[in-house]
C-alpha positions in Angstrom: 21.1 -3.0 -17.5 18.5 -3.9 -14.9 19.3 -5.2 -11.4 17.1 -6.1 -8.5 18.5 -5.5 -5.0 17.1 -6.3 -1.6 16.8 -3.5 0.9 17.3 -4.7 4.5 18.4 -3.5 7.9 22.1 -3.4 6.9 21.8 -1.3 3.7 18.6 0.7 4.1 20.3 3.9 5.2 22.7 3.7 2.2 20.3 2.7 -0.6 17.1 4.2 0.8 13.5 3.6 -0.2 11.8 4.3 -3.6 8.9 6.6 -2.7 9.9 10.1 -1.7 13.5 9.2 -2.3 14.4 12.8 -3.1 12.7 14.1 0.1 14.2 11.9 2.8 14.0 14.5 5.5 10.2 14.9 5.1 8.1 13.5 7.8 6.3 11.0 5.5 9.6 9.4 4.5 10.8 9.3 8.1 7.5 7.7 9.2 7.9 5.0 6.5 11.6 4.4 7.4 10.7 3.8 11.0 7.7 1.6 10.0 9.7 -0.6 7.6 12.5 -1.2 10.0 10.0 -2.6 12.5 8.5 -4.8 9.8 11.8 -6.5 8.7 11.6 -8.7 11.9 8.1 -9.8 10.7 9.5 -11.1 7.4 8.8 -8.1 5.2 10.8 -7.9 2.0 11.6 -4.8 0.0 13.3 -5.0 -3.4 14.4 -2.1 -5.6 14.6 -2.2 -9.4 17.9 -0.5 -10.4 18.3 0.7 -13.9 21.5 2.0 -15.5 20.9 5.2 -17.4 23.5 7.7 -18.6 26.2 5.7 -16.9 24.6 5.9 -13.5 22.2 3.6 -11.6 18.7 4.9 -10.7 15.9 3.2 -8.8 12.9 2.9 -11.2 10.6 0.7 -9.2 10.1 -1.5 -6.2 8.1 -4.3 -4.7 7.1 -4.7 -1.0 5.6 -7.9 0.4 5.1 -9.7 3.7 3.8 -12.9 5.2 0.0 -12.8 5.3 -0.1 -13.0 9.1 1.6 -9.6 9.3 0.0 -7.9 6.2 -1.3 -4.3 6.4 -4.4 -4.6 4.3 -7.9 -5.3 5.3 -7.6 -9.0 4.3 -7.2 -12.4 5.9 -4.3 -14.3 4.3 -2.5 -16.4 6.9 0.0 -18.8 5.2 0.1 -16.7 2.1 2.6 -14.0 0.9 0.9 -10.6 0.5 2.2 -8.0 -1.9 1.7 -4.6 -0.4 3.1 -2.5 -3.2 4.4 -2.7 -6.8 5.5 0.3 -8.7 7.5 0.9 -11.9 8.3 4.2 -13.4 10.1 5.8 -16.4 11.7 3.8 -19.2 11.5 0.6 -17.0 7.7 0.4 -17.7 6.5 -2.0 -20.3 9.9 -3.8 -20.3 8.9 -6.8 -18.2 10.4 -5.3 -15.0 7.2 -5.5 -13.0 6.9 -9.2 -13.8 10.5 -9.7 -12.7 9.7 -8.1 -9.3 6.6 -10.1 -8.8 8.5 -13.3 -9.6 10.9 -12.5 -6.8 7.9 -12.5 -4.4 6.6 -15.7 -6.0 9.9 -17.5 -5.6 10.2 -16.3 -2.0 6.8 -17.6 -1.2 7.6 -21.0 -2.7 10.9 -21.2 -0.7 8.9 -20.6 2.5 6.3 -23.3 1.6 3.5 -20.8 1.6 0.0 -21.4 0.0 0.6 -18.8 -2.7 0.7 -15.1 -3.3 -2.0 -12.5 -2.7 -2.4 -8.9 -3.8 -5.1 -6.3 -3.5 -5.3 -4.4 -6.8 -7.3 -1.5 -8.1 -8.3 -0.4 -11.6 -9.4 3.0 -10.2 -6.7 4.1 -7.9 -3.4 5.7 -9.0 -0.5 4.3 -6.9 -2.1 0.9 -6.4 -1.1 -1.9 -8.8 -3.8 -2.7 -11.3 -4.7 -6.3 -12.2 -3.1 -6.4 -15.7 0.4 -7.5 -14.7 -1.0 -10.1 -12.3 -3.3 -11.7 -14.8 -0.3 -12.1 -17.2 1.3 -14.1 -14.4 -1.7 -16.3 -14.0 -3.1 -14.7 -10.8 -6.9 -15.2 -10.5 -9.4 -12.7 -9.1 -11.2 -14.3 -6.2 -13.1 -11.3 -4.7 -14.1 -7.7 -5.4 -14.8 -4.9 -3.0 -16.6 -2.0 -4.6 -16.0 0.8 -5.5 -12.2 0.3 -6.0 -10.6 -3.0 -5.1 -10.0 -6.6 -6.3 -8.3 -9.5 -4.6 -6.0 -11.7 -6.7 -4.2 -14.9 -5.8 -1.6 -17.2 -7.3 -2.3 -20.5 -5.6 0.4 -23.2 -5.2 -1.6 -25.6 -3.1 -5.1 -26.6 -4.2 -6.2 -27.4 -0.7 -5.1 -24.0 0.7 -7.5 -21.9 2.7 -8.9 -19.1 0.5 -7.8 -15.5 1.4 -10.6 -13.0 1.9 -11.3 -9.3 2.2 -12.4 -8.6 5.7 -15.9 -7.0 6.0 -16.4 -3.2 6.2 -19.5 -1.5 7.6 -21.2 1.9 8.0 -21.1 1.3 11.7 -17.3 1.3 11.7 -17.2 4.4 9.6 -19.6 6.2 12.0 -17.4 5.3 15.0 -14.8 7.7 13.5 -16.9 10.6 14.4 -17.9 13.9 12.8 -15.7 16.2 10.8 -12.7 15.1 8.7 -10.9 11.8 9.6 -7.9 10.5 7.8 -6.8 6.9 8.1 -3.1 6.3 8.1 -0.6 3.6 9.1 2.8 5.1 8.1 3.1 2.3 5.5 2.9 4.9 2.7 5.1 8.0 2.9 2.6 10.0 0.8 0.0 10.1 3.6 1.7 13.1 5.2 1.2 15.1 2.0 -2.5 14.8 2.5 -2.6 15.0 6.3 -0.7 18.3 6.5 -2.6 20.6 4.1 -6.0 19.1 4.9 -5.4 19.4 8.6 -4.3 23.0 8.3 -7.4 23.9 6.2 -9.7 22.1 8.6 -8.2 24.2 11.5 -8.8 27.4 9.6 -12.4 26.4 8.8 -13.1 25.2 12.4 -13.9 21.8 11.1 -13.1 18.9 13.5 -10.1 17.0 12.2 -8.2 13.9 13.4 -5.9 11.2 12.1 -6.4 7.6 13.0 -3.0 5.9 12.7 -3.0 2.1 12.9 -0.3 0.9 15.2 -0.1 -2.8 14.2 -1.1 -5.2 11.4 -4.1 -6.5 13.3 -5.6 -3.0 13.5 -5.1 -2.6 9.8 -6.5 -6.0 8.9 -9.6 -5.5 11.0 -10.1 -1.8 10.3 -13.6 -2.3 9.0 -13.5 0.8 6.8 -11.5 0.0 3.7 -9.7 -3.1 2.2 -6.8 -0.9 1.5 -6.5 -0.1 5.2 -3.6 2.3 5.2 -5.5 5.3 3.7 -8.9 6.8 3.5 -10.7 10.1 4.1 -14.0 10.2 6.0 -16.1 13.3 6.1 -19.2 13.4 8.3 -19.6 9.6 8.4 -19.0 9.1 4.7 -15.8 7.8 3.0 -15.0 10.5 0.4 -11.6 9.2 -0.7 -10.4 5.6 -1.1 -7.4 6.4 -3.3 -4.4 8.7 -2.7 -5.0 12.0 -4.6 -2.1 13.8 -6.2 -2.5 16.8 -3.8 -4.3 17.4 -0.5 -6.2 20.2 -2.3 -8.2 17.6 -4.1 -9.6 16.5 -0.7 -10.3 20.0 0.3 -12.2 20.7 -3.0 -14.3 17.5 -2.4 -15.3 18.7 1.0 -16.2 22.2 -0.3 -18.6 20.7 -2.8 -20.3 18.7 0.0 -21.0 21.8 2.1 
């Protein structure tokens, strides 16, 4: 049996979030928890996919979306609903569960008389939804940002303004300074698993290290470094990681190869 439940201010402490759900005391989870509580007032919605297995209910996926004015991606999408995250795991994959979650966002956008639904996808980054599920639901690609991202929309109103990926530039990357710079926003709890080991290694190697944490959606939207906005690793004025690695050691190994 599959059930979709909405997580909100009233039940979030009881039902929890999907990512890092077994590590709720870790800093990354706590950062996300604080971040999402502040976003509820901006219209963010978070739905868990609950699946009954062995007589018990387990969360096996989720969707997070927010009105475009308040989105935390490097995109402009006022009047649209923006999907931040879509993730399905375990036996729930390939069972139509992802489509059911996306349909929740679609219906919500229609109820709010929005122009449609927007999502930033990636065929190259683990942890970011790829385009396959959205194409099945008649989303259309309207833009691409190499090397890793695509922008898809499902448009309700033919006269709606077209969402767009905000520009990035070498100049904005250079403003970050020398050494290792990690972009964060607390929207993803996995960021801390990169920040901690890379920061410790940089300290031991006497390499300058800092974390730039975006404090609000406008900073994320206009970040000028990456369409994904909430994560990136810059080393000596070059973006060396657009996608979350499985371990911080992968970033360290990349930097070693560059030296």
